C-alpha positions, 0 to 999 in steps of 0.5 A: 244568695243567703249569707246567713246560711251554714257556709257548706249551704251558701249556695244551695239555692244556685246548686239546685238551678244546675240539677234539672240542667244536668239533663240536657249536658248528659243527653249532650254527652250521650249523643257525643259518645254515640258520635264517637265511641260507636265510630271508634269500635265499628271503624275497624270492622268495617274497614275489614269487611270492605277489604274482604269484600273487595280485596283492596283497603280503601281510605272510605269503607261502606258501613252496613246498618247491621255493624252500626246496630251491633256497635251500638249494642256492644257499647250499651252492653258495656256500659251496663256491665262494667261501665258503672266502675268507670262512671264511679271512679269519674263521677266521685272519685277524682273530686267532689262534684256538685250540680254546677261542677258536674254540669261544667265538666259535662258541658265541656267533655260533650263539646270536646268530643262532638267538636273532635267527632266532627273533625273526624278525630277518633279521641277517647270520651273517658280521657276527655271526661277525666280532663274535664273533671279534673279541671273542675277539681282544680279550679277549686285547687290542687288539693281538691283532686285525689291525686292517688287515684289520678296516678291510678288513671294515669298508670292504666293509660300507659299500661293499656297501650303496650297491652293492647298492642301486644295482644293484637300481634298475638291474636293476629299471629294466632288467627294467621297459623290457625287459617294458614294465611 
């Protein structure tokens, strides 16, 4: 550590160490994202397909390869089209991230998602990533967080649950009326 360096660059040499290490935590987060979010997306599709094929709803359903492929493609398209907005918010609007802070947040996020996936728990990688970034921000004090951004995120979480439920009910009744089931 260079004690004569400007305070803002005091730990620049340490931060440089974390920059290449971010490649590994990014890869871990990609693995975690795939292990969890593809399953969250294709699980209901596999269950419906199994119900249509067998006429019964089982606790486990076979997952054809094409459903896995479709789920993976859908995640990639989602990330490529609107994912940048979420990445921008998590990566730069909640708190200032340095390579060491980003490393810690990504390592914590990927570990949490991988453990949850291993336990069969469908979790939100976005919620976990926000929590991890919040954690590294809180380590510097509450003033390091943009509470307005966090407030908007929490409000959006509360809004999406009833909106998703209402839309699902509407779609169900429309399809039921359309197909006469």
